[in-house]
NUSE-193226 format. One record per atom (N, C-alpha, C): residue number from 1; residue in three letters; chain; x, y, z. Coordinates in steps of 0.2 Angstrom, whole numbers. Layout:
N
NUM	ALA	A	X	Y	Z
...
This chain:
294
1	GLY	A	137	406	-103
1	GLY	A	142	409	-98
1	GLY	A	143	405	-92
2	ASN	A	147	407	-87
2	ASN	A	148	404	-81
2	ASN	A	143	407	-76
3	THR	A	140	402	-72
3	THR	A	135	404	-67
3	THR	A	138	405	-60
4	ASN	A	136	411	-57
4	ASN	A	139	412	-50
4	ASN	A	134	408	-45
5	MET	A	138	403	-43
5	MET	A	134	398	-38
5	MET	A	132	402	-31
6	CYS	A	137	407	-30
6	CYS	A	135	411	-24
6	CYS	A	128	415	-24
7	SER	A	126	416	-30
7	SER	A	119	419	-31
7	SER	A	114	414	-32
8	VAL	A	115	408	-35
8	VAL	A	111	403	-37
8	VAL	A	109	399	-30
9	ILE	A	113	397	-26
9	ILE	A	112	393	-21
9	ILE	A	108	396	-16
10	PRO	A	108	402	-14
10	PRO	A	104	406	-9
10	PRO	A	98	407	-12
11	ALA	A	97	408	-19
11	ALA	A	90	408	-22
11	ALA	A	86	402	-22
12	LEU	A	89	397	-23
12	LEU	A	87	390	-23
12	LEU	A	84	388	-16
13	GLN	A	89	390	-11
13	GLN	A	87	387	-4
13	GLN	A	83	391	-1
14	LEU	A	83	399	-2
14	LEU	A	79	402	2
14	LEU	A	73	405	-1
15	LYS	A	73	405	-8
15	LYS	A	67	407	-11
15	LYS	A	62	401	-14
16	MET	A	66	396	-16
16	MET	A	62	390	-19
16	MET	A	61	384	-15
17	GLY	A	65	385	-8
17	GLY	A	63	379	-3
17	GLY	A	67	373	-5
18	ILE	A	73	373	-11
18	ILE	A	77	368	-12
18	ILE	A	83	367	-9
19	LYS	A	84	363	-4
19	LYS	A	90	362	0
19	LYS	A	95	361	-3
20	CYS	A	101	364	-4
20	CYS	A	107	363	-7
20	CYS	A	112	362	0
21	LEU	A	112	367	4
21	LEU	A	118	366	9
21	LEU	A	114	366	16
22	THR	A	118	365	22
22	THR	A	115	365	28
22	THR	A	115	374	30
23	ALA	A	111	374	35
23	ALA	A	111	381	37
23	ALA	A	117	384	39
24	ARG	A	122	381	42
24	ARG	A	128	383	44
24	ARG	A	133	385	37
25	GLN	A	132	379	33
25	GLN	A	136	380	27
25	GLN	A	134	386	23
26	LEU	A	127	388	22
26	LEU	A	124	393	18
26	LEU	A	128	400	22
27	SER	A	128	400	29
27	SER	A	130	406	32
27	SER	A	137	408	30
28	ARG	A	140	403	27
28	ARG	A	147	405	26
28	ARG	A	149	407	18
29	ILE	A	143	408	15
29	ILE	A	143	408	8
29	ILE	A	147	414	6
30	THR	A	145	420	10
30	THR	A	149	426	9
30	THR	A	156	425	9
31	GLU	A	158	422	14
31	GLU	A	165	421	16
31	GLU	A	169	417	10
32	VAL	A	164	413	7
32	VAL	A	167	408	1
32	VAL	A	168	413	-4
33	SER	A	163	417	-6
33	SER	A	163	422	-12
33	SER	A	170	426	-11
34	HIS	A	170	429	-6
34	HIS	A	177	434	-3
34	HIS	A	183	429	-5
35	PHE	A	183	423	-3
35	PHE	A	190	419	-4
35	PHE	A	190	418	-11
36	VAL	A	186	417	-15
36	VAL	A	187	415	-22
36	VAL	A	189	421	-26
37	ALA	A	186	427	-24
37	ALA	A	188	433	-27
37	ALA	A	196	435	-26
38	GLU	A	198	434	-19
38	GLU	A	205	434	-17
38	GLU	A	209	429	-21
39	VAL	A	208	423	-22
39	VAL	A	212	418	-25
39	VAL	A	213	420	-31
40	ALA	A	207	423	-35
40	ALA	A	208	425	-42
40	ALA	A	211	432	-43
41	ASN	A	213	435	-37
41	ASN	A	215	442	-37
41	ASN	A	211	446	-40
42	LEU	A	205	446	-38
42	LEU	A	199	452	-41
42	LEU	A	196	455	-35
43	PRO	A	194	461	-35
43	PRO	A	192	464	-31
43	PRO	A	184	461	-29
44	PRO	A	181	460	-24
44	PRO	A	174	458	-22
44	PRO	A	169	462	-25
45	MET	A	165	459	-30
45	MET	A	160	464	-32
45	MET	A	154	465	-27
46	SER	A	154	472	-25
46	SER	A	149	475	-20
46	SER	A	142	474	-22
47	HIS	A	141	473	-28
47	HIS	A	133	473	-30
47	HIS	A	130	466	-32
48	LEU	A	134	461	-30
48	LEU	A	131	455	-31
48	LEU	A	126	453	-25
49	PRO	A	121	450	-28
49	PRO	A	116	448	-24
49	PRO	A	118	444	-19
50	TYR	A	115	444	-13
50	TYR	A	116	440	-7
50	TYR	A	124	441	-3
51	VAL	A	128	440	-8
51	VAL	A	135	441	-5
51	VAL	A	139	447	-6
52	GLY	A	136	452	-9
52	GLY	A	140	458	-11
52	GLY	A	140	463	-5
53	ASN	A	144	468	-4
53	ASN	A	145	472	1
53	ASN	A	138	476	2
54	ASN	A	136	478	-5
54	ASN	A	130	482	-5
54	ASN	A	123	478	-6
55	ALA	A	123	472	-4
55	ALA	A	117	468	-5
55	ALA	A	111	469	-1
56	PHE	A	114	472	5
56	PHE	A	108	474	10
56	PHE	A	110	481	12
57	LEU	A	111	485	7
57	LEU	A	113	493	9
57	LEU	A	107	496	9
58	HIS	A	106	501	14
58	HIS	A	101	506	14
58	HIS	A	103	513	15
59	LYS	A	100	518	10
59	LYS	A	102	524	10
59	LYS	A	97	529	12
60	ALA	A	90	528	10
60	ALA	A	85	532	11
60	ALA	A	83	532	19
61	GLY	A	82	539	21
61	GLY	A	81	538	28
61	GLY	A	74	535	31
62	LEU	A	69	535	25
62	LEU	A	63	531	27
62	LEU	A	64	523	28
63	HIS	A	68	521	24
63	HIS	A	70	513	24
63	HIS	A	75	512	30
64	VAL	A	78	517	33
64	VAL	A	82	516	39
64	VAL	A	78	516	44
65	SER	A	73	521	45
65	SER	A	69	521	51
65	SER	A	65	515	51
66	ALA	A	62	512	46
66	ALA	A	59	506	45
66	ALA	A	63	500	48
67	ILE	A	69	500	46
67	ILE	A	72	493	48
67	ILE	A	75	494	55
68	SER	A	75	500	58
68	SER	A	77	501	64
68	SER	A	71	498	69
69	LYS	A	65	498	66
69	LYS	A	59	496	69
69	LYS	A	58	488	68
70	TRP	A	58	488	63
70	TRP	A	57	479	60
70	TRP	A	62	478	55
71	ARG	A	67	475	55
71	ARG	A	72	473	52
71	ARG	A	69	470	45
72	GLU	A	65	466	45
72	GLU	A	62	463	38
72	GLU	A	58	467	34
73	SER	A	56	473	36
73	SER	A	53	478	33
73	SER	A	56	479	25
74	TYR	A	63	480	25
74	TYR	A	65	482	18
74	TYR	A	71	477	17
75	GLN	A	71	471	20
75	GLN	A	76	466	18
75	GLN	A	73	459	16
76	HIS	A	74	457	10
76	HIS	A	70	451	8
76	HIS	A	72	444	12
77	ILE	A	78	444	15
77	ILE	A	80	439	19
77	ILE	A	84	441	25
78	ASP	A	85	438	30
78	ASP	A	90	439	36
78	ASP	A	97	439	32
79	PRO	A	100	444	32
79	PRO	A	108	445	29
79	PRO	A	112	439	33
80	LYS	A	111	438	39
80	LYS	A	115	433	42
80	LYS	A	115	426	40
81	ALA	A	109	425	37
81	ALA	A	108	418	33
81	ALA	A	112	417	29
82	VAL	A	116	421	25
82	VAL	A	121	420	20
82	VAL	A	128	423	22
83	GLY	A	128	424	29
83	GLY	A	134	427	32
83	GLY	A	135	435	29
84	ASN	A	131	438	28
84	ASN	A	131	445	26
84	ASN	A	128	449	32
85	ASN	A	129	456	31
85	ASN	A	127	461	36
85	ASN	A	123	467	32
86	PRO	A	118	470	36
86	PRO	A	115	476	33
86	PRO	A	120	482	33
87	LYS	A	119	486	29
87	LYS	A	124	492	29
87	LYS	A	120	498	28
88	VAL	A	121	503	32
88	VAL	A	117	509	31
88	VAL	A	122	514	29
89	VAL	A	121	519	24
89	VAL	A	125	524	22
89	VAL	A	123	530	23
90	VAL	A	126	535	23
90	VAL	A	123	542	24
90	VAL	A	125	546	17
91	SER	A	120	549	14
91	SER	A	120	553	7
91	SER	A	115	558	8
92	GLU	A	114	560	2
92	GLU	A	109	566	1
92	GLU	A	102	564	2
93	LEU	A	101	558	2
93	LEU	A	94	555	3
93	LEU	A	93	553	11
94	SER	A	98	554	15
94	SER	A	98	552	22
94	SER	A	93	556	26
95	GLY	A	91	553	31
95	GLY	A	87	557	36
95	GLY	A	89	556	43
96	LYS	A	87	559	48
96	LYS	A	89	559	55
96	LYS	A	91	551	57
97	SER	A	87	547	55
97	SER	A	87	539	56
97	SER	A	93	537	54
98	ASN	A	96	538	49
98	ASN	A	103	536	46
98	ASN	A	108	538	51
99	ILE	A	109	544	53
99	ILE	A	113	547	57
99	ILE	A	113	543	64
100	ILE	A	107	542	67
100	ILE	A	106	538	73
100	ILE	A	108	531	73
101	TYR	A	106	527	67
101	TYR	A	108	521	66
101	TYR	A	116	520	66
102	LYS	A	119	524	62
102	LYS	A	126	523	62
102	LYS	A	130	525	68
103	ALA	A	128	530	72
103	ALA	A	130	532	78
103	ALA	A	131	526	82
104	LYS	A	124	522	83
104	LYS	A	122	517	87
104	LYS	A	128	511	85
105	GLU	A	128	510	79
105	GLU	A	132	505	76
105	GLU	A	139	506	78
106	LEU	A	141	512	79
106	LEU	A	148	514	80
106	LEU	A	150	515	87
107	GLY	A	145	515	91
107	GLY	A	146	516	98
107	GLY	A	147	522	100
108	ILE	A	144	527	96
108	ILE	A	144	534	98
108	ILE	A	138	537	101
109	PRO	A	138	539	107
109	PRO	A	132	542	110
109	PRO	A	129	548	106
110	LEU	A	122	547	104
110	LEU	A	118	552	101
110	LEU	A	111	551	102
111	PRO	A	108	555	106
111	PRO	A	102	555	109
111	PRO	A	97	554	103
112	PRO	A	92	549	103
112	PRO	A	88	549	97
112	PRO	A	82	556	97
113	GLN	A	81	559	102
113	GLN	A	76	565	102
113	GLN	A	80	571	103
114	GLY	A	87	570	103
114	GLY	A	91	577	103
114	GLY	A	91	580	97
115	LYS	A	94	587	97
115	LYS	A	95	591	91
115	LYS	A	101	589	88
116	GLU	A	106	585	91
116	GLU	A	113	583	88
116	GLU	A	112	580	81
117	ALA	A	108	575	81
117	ALA	A	107	571	75
117	ALA	A	105	576	68
118	ARG	A	101	581	70
118	ARG	A	98	585	65
118	ARG	A	103	590	63
119	GLN	A	107	592	68
119	GLN	A	113	597	66
119	GLN	A	118	593	61
120	ILE	A	120	587	63
120	ILE	A	125	584	60
120	ILE	A	122	582	53
121	LEU	A	116	581	52
121	LEU	A	113	580	45
121	LEU	A	113	586	41
122	GLU	A	112	592	44
122	GLU	A	112	598	41
122	GLU	A	120	599	38
123	GLN	A	124	597	43
123	GLN	A	132	599	41
123	GLN	A	134	594	35
124	ILE	A	131	588	36
124	ILE	A	133	583	30
124	ILE	A	131	586	23
125	LYS	A	124	589	23
125	LYS	A	121	591	17
125	LYS	A	125	597	14
126	GLN	A	127	601	19
126	GLN	A	130	606	17
126	GLN	A	137	605	14
127	LEU	A	141	600	17
127	LEU	A	147	597	14
127	LEU	A	145	594	8
128	GLU	A	141	590	7
128	GLU	A	140	587	0
128	GLU	A	138	592	-5
129	ASN	A	136	598	-3
129	ASN	A	135	604	-9
129	ASN	A	143	606	-11
130	LEU	A	147	604	-6
130	LEU	A	154	607	-8
130	LEU	A	158	601	-11
131	GLY	A	155	595	-12
131	GLY	A	158	589	-15
131	GLY	A	160	584	-12
132	PHE	A	159	585	-5
132	PHE	A	160	578	-1
132	PHE	A	155	574	-2
133	GLN	A	157	567	0
133	GLN	A	152	561	-1
133	GLN	A	155	556	4
134	TYR	A	150	554	8
134	TYR	A	151	549	13
134	TYR	A	150	542	12
135	GLU	A	146	540	7
135	GLU	A	144	534	6
135	GLU	A	150	529	5
136	ASP	A	156	531	3
136	ASP	A	162	527	2
136	ASP	A	167	529	7
137	ALA	A	165	533	12
137	ALA	A	171	537	16
137	ALA	A	167	536	24
138	ASP	A	167	530	26
138	ASP	A	164	529	32
138	ASP	A	169	531	39
139	ALA	A	176	532	37
139	ALA	A	180	534	41
139	ALA	A	179	542	43
140	SER	A	178	545	37
140	SER	A	177	553	37
140	SER	A	171	554	41
141	PHE	A	166	551	40
141	PHE	A	159	551	42
141	PHE	A	159	550	50
142	GLU	A	163	545	52
142	GLU	A	163	544	59
142	GLU	A	167	549	63
143	LEU	A	172	553	59
143	LEU	A	176	557	62
143	LEU	A	170	564	63
144	LEU	A	166	565	58
144	LEU	A	161	570	59
144	LEU	A	157	569	67
145	LEU	A	155	563	68
145	LEU	A	151	561	73
145	LEU	A	155	563	80
146	LEU	A	162	560	79
146	LEU	A	166	561	85
146	LEU	A	168	568	87
147	ARG	A	169	572	81
147	ARG	A	170	580	82
147	ARG	A	165	583	84
148	ALA	A	159	581	84
148	ALA	A	153	584	87
148	ALA	A	151	583	95
149	GLN	A	155	578	97
149	GLN	A	154	576	103
149	GLN	A	156	582	109
150	PRO	A	154	583	114
150	PRO	A	156	588	119
150	PRO	A	163	586	121
151	GLY	A	167	591	121
151	GLY	A	174	589	125
151	GLY	A	178	585	120
152	TYR	A	177	585	113
152	TYR	A	181	582	109
152	TYR	A	188	585	108
153	LYS	A	194	580	108
153	LYS	A	201	583	108
153	LYS	A	204	579	102
154	PRO	A	205	582	98
154	PRO	A	208	580	92
154	PRO	A	216	577	93
155	PRO	A	219	572	90
155	PRO	A	226	570	93
155	PRO	A	231	575	91
156	PHE	A	229	579	85
156	PHE	A	234	583	83
156	PHE	A	230	589	79
157	LYS	A	233	596	78
157	LYS	A	229	601	74
157	LYS	A	234	604	70
158	LEU	A	232	605	64
158	LEU	A	235	608	59
158	LEU	A	235	616	60
159	VAL	A	241	618	60
159	VAL	A	243	626	60
159	VAL	A	243	628	52
160	ASP	A	248	626	49
160	ASP	A	248	627	42
160	ASP	A	252	623	37
161	TYR	A	251	623	31
161	TYR	A	256	619	27
161	TYR	A	257	622	21
162	MET	A	263	621	18
162	MET	A	265	624	11
162	MET	A	268	619	6
163	VAL	A	266	618	1
163	VAL	A	269	614	-5
163	VAL	A	272	617	-10
164	VAL	A	278	615	-12
164	VAL	A	282	618	-17
164	VAL	A	283	612	-22
165	VAL	A	281	614	-29
165	VAL	A	282	609	-34
165	VAL	A	286	613	-40
166	GLU	A	293	610	-40
166	GLU	A	297	614	-45
166	GLU	A	301	608	-51
167	ARG	A	301	611	-56
167	ARG	A	304	607	-61
167	ARG	A	309	611	-65
168	HIS	A	315	609	-65
168	HIS	A	320	612	-70
168	HIS	A	319	609	-78
169	ARG	A	318	614	-82
169	ARG	A	318	613	-89
169	ARG	A	324	611	-92
170	ARG	A	324	605	-95
170	ARG	A	330	602	-100
170	ARG	A	327	601	-106
171	LEU	A	332	600	-110
171	LEU	A	330	599	-118
171	LEU	A	332	591	-119
172	PRO	A	329	587	-123
172	PRO	A	322	589	-125
172	PRO	A	317	588	-120
173	ALA	A	312	593	-119
173	ALA	A	307	594	-113
173	ALA	A	302	588	-115
174	ALA	A	301	586	-120
174	ALA	A	295	581	-122
174	ALA	A	298	573	-119
175	TYR	A	304	573	-118
175	TYR	A	307	567	-116
175	TYR	A	310	566	-109
176	ASP	A	309	573	-105
176	ASP	A	311	574	-99
176	ASP	A	306	573	-93
177	ILE	A	302	568	-94
177	ILE	A	296	567	-89
177	ILE	A	299	566	-82
178	GLY	A	298	572	-77
178	GLY	A	300	569	-71
178	GLY	A	308	569	-69
179	ALA	A	312	571	-74
179	ALA	A	319	570	-73
179	ALA	A	322	574	-68
180	ASP	A	320	580	-67
180	ASP	A	322	585	-62
180	ASP	A	316	589	-59
181	PHE	A	311	583	-56
181	PHE	A	306	586	-53
181	PHE	A	306	585	-46
182	LEU	A	304	591	-43
182	LEU	A	304	591	-35
182	LEU	A	298	593	-31
183	ALA	A	295	590	-27
183	ALA	A	289	591	-23
183	ALA	A	292	592	-16
184	GLU	A	290	597	-12
184	GLU	A	294	598	-5
184	GLU	A	287	600	-2
185	ALA	A	286	598	5
185	ALA	A	280	600	8
185	ALA	A	283	602	15
186	THR	A	281	607	18
186	THR	A	282	609	25
186	THR	A	276	611	29
187	ILE	A	276	607	36
187	ILE	A	270	606	39
187	ILE	A	271	609	45
188	LYS	A	266	612	49
188	LYS	A	266	614	56
188	LYS	A	260	611	59
189	VAL	A	261	607	65
189	VAL	A	255	605	68
189	VAL	A	256	605	75
190	LYS	A	251	605	79
190	LYS	A	251	605	87
190	LYS	A	249	598	89
191	VAL	A	254	595	93
191	VAL	A	253	589	97
191	VAL	A	253	591	105
192	ASP	A	248	591	108
192	ASP	A	247	593	116
192	ASP	A	251	600	116
193	ASN	A	248	604	112
193	ASN	A	251	611	113
193	ASN	A	258	613	111
194	ARG	A	261	607	109
194	ARG	A	268	607	106
194	ARG	A	269	608	99
195	LEU	A	272	613	96
195	LEU	A	272	614	89
195	LEU	A	277	610	86
196	MET	A	276	606	80
196	MET	A	280	602	77
196	MET	A	280	604	69
197	HIS	A	287	606	68
197	HIS	A	288	610	61
197	HIS	A	293	605	58
198	THR	A	290	602	52
198	THR	A	294	598	48
198	THR	A	293	599	40
199	ALA	A	298	596	37
199	ALA	A	298	596	30
199	ALA	A	300	590	26
200	SER	A	297	588	22
200	SER	A	300	582	18
200	SER	A	298	583	11
201	GLU	A	303	578	7
201	GLU	A	301	579	-1
201	GLU	A	298	573	-2
202	GLY	A	295	572	-9
202	GLY	A	291	566	-11
202	GLY	A	291	567	-18
203	ASN	A	288	562	-21
203	ASN	A	288	560	-29
203	ASN	A	283	564	-32
204	GLY	A	278	568	-27
204	GLY	A	273	572	-29
204	GLY	A	271	576	-23
205	PRO	A	266	581	-24
205	PRO	A	264	585	-19
205	PRO	A	260	581	-13
206	VAL	A	256	576	-15
206	VAL	A	253	573	-10
206	VAL	A	258	568	-6
207	ASN	A	262	564	-9
207	ASN	A	266	560	-6
207	ASN	A	272	565	-1
208	ALA	A	273	570	-3
208	ALA	A	277	575	1
208	ALA	A	273	577	7
209	LEU	A	267	579	7
209	LEU	A	263	580	12
209	LEU	A	262	574	17
210	ASP	A	261	568	15
210	ASP	A	260	562	19
210	ASP	A	267	562	22
211	ARG	A	273	562	19
211	ARG	A	279	561	23
211	ARG	A	280	566	28
212	ALA	A	279	572	26
212	ALA	A	280	578	32
212	ALA	A	275	577	38
213	LEU	A	269	575	37
213	LEU	A	264	574	42
213	LEU	A	266	568	47
214	ARG	A	268	563	44
214	ARG	A	272	557	47
214	ARG	A	277	559	52
215	LYS	A	282	563	49
215	LYS	A	288	565	52
215	LYS	A	286	569	58
216	ALA	A	280	573	57
216	ALA	A	279	577	63
216	ALA	A	275	573	69
217	LEU	A	273	568	67
217	LEU	A	268	565	72
217	LEU	A	272	558	74
218	LEU	A	277	555	71
218	LEU	A	280	549	72
218	LEU	A	282	548	81
219	GLU	A	285	554	82
219	GLU	A	288	554	89
219	GLU	A	283	553	95
220	ASN	A	277	556	93
220	ASN	A	272	554	98
220	ASN	A	267	549	96
221	TYR	A	267	547	90
221	TYR	A	262	542	88
221	TYR	A	266	537	84
222	PRO	A	270	532	86
222	PRO	A	275	528	82
222	PRO	A	270	523	79
223	GLY	A	264	522	80
223	GLY	A	260	517	76
223	GLY	A	259	519	69
224	LEU	A	260	526	68
224	LEU	A	258	528	61
224	LEU	A	263	525	55
225	ALA	A	268	522	58
225	ALA	A	274	520	53
225	ALA	A	270	513	49
226	LYS	A	266	511	53
226	LYS	A	263	504	49
226	LYS	A	257	507	44
227	VAL	A	255	513	45
227	VAL	A	249	515	40
227	VAL	A	252	517	33
228	GLU	A	248	514	28
228	GLU	A	250	514	21
228	GLU	A	244	517	17
229	LEU	A	245	521	12
229	LEU	A	241	524	8
229	LEU	A	240	518	2
230	LEU	A	235	515	2
230	LEU	A	233	510	-3
230	LEU	A	230	512	-10
231	ASP	A	226	516	-8
231	ASP	A	223	519	-15
231	ASP	A	221	526	-14
232	TYR	A	222	529	-21
232	TYR	A	220	536	-21
232	TYR	A	217	539	-27
233	LYS	A	211	540	-26
233	LYS	A	206	542	-31
233	LYS	A	204	550	-32
234	VAL	A	204	552	-39
234	VAL	A	202	559	-40
234	VAL	A	196	558	-44
235	ARG	A	191	563	-43
235	ARG	A	185	563	-47
235	ARG	A	183	570	-48
236	ILE	A	183	572	-54
236	ILE	A	181	579	-56
236	ILE	A	173	580	-57
237	LEU	A	170	585	-52
237	LEU	A	164	586	-51
237	LEU	A	160	591	-56
238	GLU	A	164	595	-59
238	GLU	A	162	600	-62
238	GLU	A	165	601	-69
239	GLY	A	166	596	-73
239	GLY	A	170	596	-79
239	GLY	A	169	602	-84
240	ASN	A	164	605	-84
240	ASN	A	163	610	-88
240	ASN	A	167	617	-86
241	ILE	A	170	617	-81
241	ILE	A	174	623	-78
241	ILE	A	181	622	-79
242	GLY	A	184	616	-81
242	GLY	A	190	615	-83
242	GLY	A	194	614	-77
243	THR	A	201	618	-78
243	THR	A	206	617	-71
243	THR	A	203	620	-66
244	GLY	A	198	624	-65
244	GLY	A	195	627	-60
244	GLY	A	189	622	-57
245	SER	A	189	616	-58
245	SER	A	183	611	-57
245	SER	A	184	610	-49
246	LEU	A	179	608	-46
246	LEU	A	179	605	-39
246	LEU	A	181	598	-40
247	VAL	A	185	595	-36
247	VAL	A	186	589	-36
247	VAL	A	186	586	-29
248	ARG	A	185	579	-30
248	ARG	A	184	574	-24
248	ARG	A	189	570	-24
249	VAL	A	192	568	-18
249	VAL	A	198	565	-17
249	VAL	A	196	559	-12
250	LEU	A	196	553	-14
250	LEU	A	194	548	-9
250	LEU	A	201	543	-9
251	ILE	A	203	543	-2
251	ILE	A	209	539	0
251	ILE	A	207	532	3
252	GLU	A	210	527	3
252	GLU	A	209	521	6
252	GLU	A	216	519	10
253	SER	A	216	519	15
253	SER	A	222	517	20
253	SER	A	221	511	23
254	GLY	A	227	509	26
254	GLY	A	227	502	29
254	GLY	A	233	501	34
255	ASN	A	233	498	38
255	ASN	A	239	495	42
255	ASN	A	240	488	43
256	GLY	A	239	485	38
256	GLY	A	239	477	37
256	GLY	A	234	473	40
257	LYS	A	230	476	44
257	LYS	A	224	473	47
257	LYS	A	217	476	46
258	THR	A	217	482	45
258	THR	A	211	486	45
258	THR	A	212	490	39
259	LEU	A	207	491	36
259	LEU	A	205	496	30
259	LEU	A	201	502	32
260	TRP	A	202	508	30
260	TRP	A	198	513	30
260	TRP	A	197	519	25
261	ARG	A	192	522	23
261	ARG	A	192	527	18
261	ARG	A	190	533	21
262	THR	A	192	539	18
262	THR	A	192	545	19
262	THR	A	191	549	14
263	VAL	A	188	555	14
263	VAL	A	186	560	8
263	VAL	A	188	567	9
264	GLY	A	190	570	4
264	GLY	A	191	577	5
264	GLY	A	189	581	-3
265	SER	A	187	587	-3
265	SER	A	185	590	-8
265	SER	A	186	597	-8
266	SER	A	189	600	-13
266	SER	A	191	607	-15
266	SER	A	191	608	-22
267	THR	A	192	615	-24
267	THR	A	193	616	-31
267	THR	A	202	616	-32
268	ASN	A	204	615	-26
268	ASN	A	212	615	-26
268	ASN	A	213	607	-24
269	ILE	A	216	603	-29
269	ILE	A	217	595	-28
269	ILE	A	222	595	-22
270	ILE	A	226	598	-21
270	ILE	A	231	598	-16
270	ILE	A	227	599	-8
271	GLU	A	223	603	-8
271	GLU	A	219	604	-2
271	GLU	A	214	599	-1
272	ALA	A	211	596	-6
272	ALA	A	206	590	-6
272	ALA	A	210	585	-4
273	SER	A	217	583	-7
273	SER	A	220	577	-4
273	SER	A	223	579	4
274	TRP	A	224	584	5
274	TRP	A	226	586	11
274	TRP	A	220	583	17
275	LEU	A	214	586	14
275	LEU	A	208	585	20
275	LEU	A	207	577	20
276	ALA	A	208	574	14
276	ALA	A	206	566	15
276	ALA	A	213	562	19
277	LEU	A	218	565	19
277	LEU	A	225	563	21
277	LEU	A	224	565	29
278	TYR	A	222	570	31
278	TYR	A	222	573	38
278	TYR	A	216	568	41
279	ASP	A	211	566	38
279	ASP	A	206	562	41
279	ASP	A	208	555	41
280	ALA	A	212	552	37
280	ALA	A	215	545	37
280	ALA	A	219	545	44
281	MET	A	224	550	45
281	MET	A	229	549	51
281	MET	A	224	550	57
282	GLU	A	221	555	57
282	GLU	A	216	556	63
282	GLU	A	212	550	65
283	TYR	A	208	547	60
283	TYR	A	205	541	61
283	TYR	A	209	535	64
284	PHE	A	215	534	62
284	PHE	A	220	529	64
284	PHE	A	221	530	71
285	LEU	A	223	536	73
285	LEU	A	225	537	80
285	LEU	A	219	537	85
286	LEU	A	212	539	82
286	LEU	A	207	538	87
286	LEU	A	204	532	88
287	ARG	A	204	528	82
287	ARG	A	200	522	82
287	ARG	A	204	515	82
288	ILE	A	210	516	79
288	ILE	A	214	509	79
288	ILE	A	221	509	83
289	ASN	A	224	515	82
289	ASN	A	231	515	87
289	ASN	A	228	518	94
290	LYS	A	225	515	98
290	LYS	A	222	518	104
290	LYS	A	227	519	110
291	ARG	A	232	515	110
291	ARG	A	238	517	114
291	ARG	A	243	521	112
292	ARG	A	244	526	116
292	ARG	A	249	530	113
292	ARG	A	255	529	118
293	ARG	A	261	530	115
293	ARG	A	268	528	119
293	ARG	A	269	534	124
294	LYS	A	270	531	130
294	LYS	A	271	535	135
294	LYS	A	278	539	136
């Protein structure tokens, strides 16, 4: 088979002492790996040694606590030697150290000795029991931290929403897929105590919700016009329950420069989608589109 040189070269040089590249060249090997994947039109493999996004990932609270004090304790090399970075995720295995580490990484004040980190950790564990998972939804996790800050003010608030899905039956029904299909969403949100009431149609309920929410917010936040929903994944968490199963929705959004992922979970797939969509818009407005049109 074909050998992945981005795995072999660091092993030869850093583990066996066989010089293949200069230190500067080696520090760009992660960049080279991503470039090759892009040229081949393939997603970068996150679990590749040395160059994968998860090559230096830490999940357990004990590990994160250790690397906070001594980086080499749970890392076989310095990630920067291969142009990579350590990554800490929040999961059911997390401890308070994960929360504090991530908050510091994101520039969000969180006292190491305070009770806030413990409260956020308990909230995350409760949400994970409801189907939420934050390992691949950093934007939703960051919003949890921001919402816990004193005096936090969201850019908009949901009042209510309603989704209608309608199909007119025509014969032969088996070949009439989507011919007379209608999805319409009506949304009420508050922006600076001003009620915005909008409606929009879409090719499905999630698309209709997305378009209605944008319509409500664009007047105040024109930067949202650049935001696109790039990926939408649904996972059934309790398959034995059938159509009443808990589902998790993961949304990847982007504006041409930055990507972010958000999560929602519910027994109602539309509600799960709405929660992920809501987070996607709020994260963009808080963290990326920092300038609001006056």
